[in-house]
N, C-alpha and C positions, 0 to 999 in steps of 0.2 A: 863077613869073612875078612874084610880089611881090618876091622877092630881086633880080631883074633890074631892076625898075622903081624900087624904093625900098630900096637896100642899106643906107642909113643907118638907116632905121626898123627893119629886120631886125636890124641890129647892136645897136641900143638894146634891142630885145626880147630878144636872145640873151644879153646881158651879165648881167642879173639871173638868168636861168635857169642860166647857168653858175655863178654865185656860189652859188645855191641848191643846185645839184648838188654842188659842192665842199663846202659846209657840211653837207649831208646825208650824203654817201657818202665823200668823200675827206678828211675832216678828220682831224687828228692825234688820237690817243687821249689822253684826259684822265682818268687814274685817279682814282677817287673811292670813298668808302665809303658804303654805304646801310644803313639799319636794316631788316632783313628784316621785323620785326613791323610797322613803320610802312608799308612798301610793301604788306604783306599786307592791312592795314586799308584802304588806298587801293584796292587791287584789288577787295576784296569790296564796297566802297562803289560803285565804278564798275560792277561787275556788277549790283548792285541797280538802279542808275540805268538801265542798258541794258535792263532788263526792261520799264520803263515807256515808254522811248523807244528801241526797237531801231534800230541803224544800218541804212540801206537796203542790201538785198542781203546782209545778214549771215546766216550759217547759224543755224538755231535751236539746234542742238547743236554747239558749238565744241569740238573735241577738245583744242586747246591750253588752253582755259579749264578743261575737265574735268580734265586732267592736273595743272594748277596747283592746283585744288581738292583733288585727291588728295594732292599733296605737302603742302599745308597741313594737311589732315585727319590725315595720318600724323604730322605734327609736333605734333598735339594741338589743332588749331582745331576747336571744336565747330560753329561756324557754317559753316565750310567743309565739314565732314562732312555736315551736314544738307542743305546746298545740293547737294552732290555726289549724295547718295543720292536726293534728289528728282528731279534731272535724269536719273539713270540709270533710275529707275522710269518717268519720263515717256517716255523713249525707247522702252521696251519696249511702251508703250501707243500709240505713234504709228504712222503709216502707213509710216514708214521700216522698221519691224521686220517681217521676213518669216520667220515660223516655218516655212513650207513649205520654204524653201531654207536655213533656219538661218543667217540673216545679216541685214545692214542695207543698205538702199538707199543709194546715194551721198549723203552729207550735203552735200558741196560743190556737187553739181549741183542740189540743192533739189527742190521739188515743182512739178508742173504746175498748170494751172488747175483740175483736178479734185482737187487735193490728194494726188496720187500721186507717188512718186519718179520723177523724169525719167530718171536714169541707171541704170546697172547697179550692181554691187557692186565696191568697190575693196579690194584686199588690204590696203593700208596702213591703211585705216579699220577693217577687220575686226580686224586685229591690235591696233591701239591700243585698240579697245573690249574685246577679250578681256583685255588687261592691266587695264583699268579695272574690269571686272566681277569679275575674279578677286580683285584686291586689295581691292575694296570689299566683297566677300562676307564679309570678316572682321567687319564691323560689321553687315551685313544678310545673314544666311544665305540668304534667299530669292533673292538675286542669283546664287547659285551655279548654279542651274538655267539661267540665261541664259548664264553663262560656259561651261557644258557644251555648250549649244546652239551658241555661237559656235565653240568648239573643234571640234565635229563638222562644222560648216559649212566651216571651214578645211580639215579633213582630207578631206572628201568632195568639195568643189567647187574648191578652189584648189591642193591639193597634187598634185605630180607626182613619180613615183618615180625616174626616171632622166633626168637627174641629180636628186637630191633638192632640191626647191625649190617655191616657190609662184608661180603665174602672177599677172600684174598686176591683171586685172579680169575680171569676168563681164559678159555682155551684159544689157541691160534685158529685161523680158518682151517677147515677140514683138510684141504690140500697140503697144508703146511704142518700138520700134526706129526707126520713121520719125521720131518726135519727137526722139529722141536724136540721130539723124543730122543733122536740120535744125539742131540746136544745136552741131554739130561734135563730138559726143561719140562715142568709139569704141564699136563694137558689143561688142568683147571684146578682150582683150590677153593673149596667151599667153606673152609674154616674162617672164623673171625679172628683177625690178628689185632692185638692191642695197638701197635704203632700205626698200622694202616687206618684203623677206626678212629684213633685220636686225630690223625691228620685229616680224616674225613669230617670230623666235628669242626676242626679249625677252618676247613675249607667252606663248610656250610655257613659258618659265622661270617667269614670274609665275604661270601656271596651275598648274604642278606644285608650286611652293613654297606657294601659297595653299590648294590643294585636294588635294594629294597625288598619288601615282602608283599608288595601289592599284587604280583602275578602268582599263578598257581605254584610254580617251582619255588619261588621265594617263600611262600607260606608253608610248603612242604619242608623246606630246609629249616625254617624257624621251629616247626613242630618236631622235626626228627632229631635235631642235635641233642636236646636234653634226654630223649629216649635212648639214644645210643650210649650216652654217658652212663645211664643207669645199667645198661648191659655190661659196660666195662667195670663199673663198681662191683658187679656180681662176680667178677673174676679175681677179686682179692683173695689172697691166701691167708691162712691163720697167722702167718708172721707179719702180715700187713703190707706185703708187696703185691704184685699182680702176676697171674699166669700170663704167659706170652700170647696164648691163643685159647680159643674155645676148646681145643683138644686137651688142655690142662696137663701137658706133658713137661713143660719147662716153665720156670719163673725166675724172679730175682734179676731182672735186667733194668738197670737204672734208667736207660733211655725210655723204656716204656712208661715208667713212673713220671719222668719229666714231661713227656709228651701229653700224658693224660692230665697232669696238673695244668698245663697250658690249655688243654681242651676244656677243662672244667671252668677255668677263668673266662674263657670265651663264651661259654654257655651263660654264665652270670652276666656278662656284658650285653648279651642279646636281650635278656629279660632278667631283672633282679632275681637271683636264685641263691639264697644263703646256703642251702644244702650243697650246691655245686662248689661254692667258694670254700666251704668247710672241708669238702673232699680234697680240693687242691692243697689246702693247708696241711691236711693229714699226710698226704703223699710227700710234700716237701719236708715235713718234719721227720718222716720215716727215712728219707734219703739222708738228711742231716745226721741222724743217729747211726744209721747202719752202713753207709757207703763212704764215709769220709776217709780220705788218705791222711794219715797223721801229719804229713809234711805240707799239706795243702791240696785243695781240689777234692775230687770224688772219683771213686772207682766205678768201673762199668758193672761189676757184680759185687755183692757183699761178701761172698765166700766162694772158695774154689768149687769147681764142678768136675765130675768125671763121667764120661760115657764110654764104657768098655776101656779101650786103651787111650782114648782121648781125654786129656785133662786140660781144664781152663782155669787160669788164675786171675785174680782181680788186676785190672790195669787202669791207669788214669789216662783217658783219651782226650787230647786237645786238637787232634788232627781229623779232618773230615774223611769219611769213607763214603758209603752209599748215601748216608744221611749226614747232616752236620755233626760235628764232634759232640760226644756225650755231654761234656762239661759246658760247651756253648749252649746246647739246648737247655740244660739245667739253669744256666745263668739267665737265659731269656725267660724261663718259667718263673724264676724268683722275681725278676723285674716286673713281669706282667702281673703277678700276684700282688706285689707291693703297690702297684698303681691302682689295682681294682679294690684292694682292701684298705689301703691307707696305712698298712703296717710297714713303716720305713726300715725296720730291722732287716726285712728281706731285700730291700734295695741295697743296703749296706753289704749284705752277704753277697749279692750279685756283683757288686763292685770289687769286693775282695776276691771272688772267684775269677773275675776278669783279669786281675793281676797275675793269678796263677797261670791262666791260659796264655797271657802275654809272655810269661817266663818260659813257656814251652815253645813259643813261636820260632819257626825256622825261616829266616828271610829268603833262603834259596828255594823254598817250596810254598810261595805265597798262595798259590791257587788251592792248596790243601787246607787253608785256614779261612775259608769263607765264613764258617760258623763263628769263628773268633771275631772277624770283622763285623758280622751282623750284630753280635753282642756289644762290641765297642760302639758301634753306630747308635744303637738303641740307648745305651747308657749316656751317650753324649747329649741326648734330648733331655729337656727339663721334665722332672717327675710329674 
């Protein structure tokens, strides 16, 4: 109605929005170089500031931040390691931790008025936490027991045998289902999602590499990771990308391809597996051909999509959302493949991509660039 009665006013209102959209999402890449140590210092400072004045609706335990702290700790940062260990210990003492079901209530769904988790349990969170606790147990051995607990929870509650894979989510406790439904949260999700299963493979690899395969859960993880990878391989489309889930309703998400490429490399690192390494290379080559932004970096999708009145166009993402930024995940996949295969071309491409992400970096939103910092920290290590 406002458009019909005052079209000039709407046009004036729309023009700055269009400019802001183009500047935020459709701008040309501007390669730059960032000092990883300086960005790390800014990141830790911003984290400390967020403790005293947390942003509204921000989750108490942010997995992107925890993974960035882990990368910094593994690079030698004592302050990052101390903060990471404190956060992981606090999570085990929080109401999110469910020892009975050997898992963690959904972190993104938050707590209700009684301080209890509102949602159920999400595979992608369980898997990322298993990686964190497994790798952090090298500094704090007591965390190993929580890693074992998470691994058993994955095996017992999420894993399905035929085909080998992990379901997307578990329902909340029965008394809380009505609350979850009122907030639009699913009761359960039995589909296999590519991103969640890729993270699960990475988590199983981290678990075995950190804690060994001598115990039953470790042996299960060692045997399961390559089987789940084969399930993901079966989700390839005729174009060469991947369906997002076993429902085969959507496809063409670059994040899925980058995560599966990383998962395939990790399977090869567990036990030499040329087939897995070849799969990783095929996915990276497909991304290189189909998803490239002509000005630099890569789009999140290769082509526009439309569902009814909703239309999605390709965007170059360098800022974290629920997961680390698409381009940061891709850069890490390129680097990990280069290290595993010896193909230095992919290391050079990862370094080139890091410069594009650095050009997108906004120093006023440091905490939204944890993925960027993870990539820069990894690239600072010797190949």
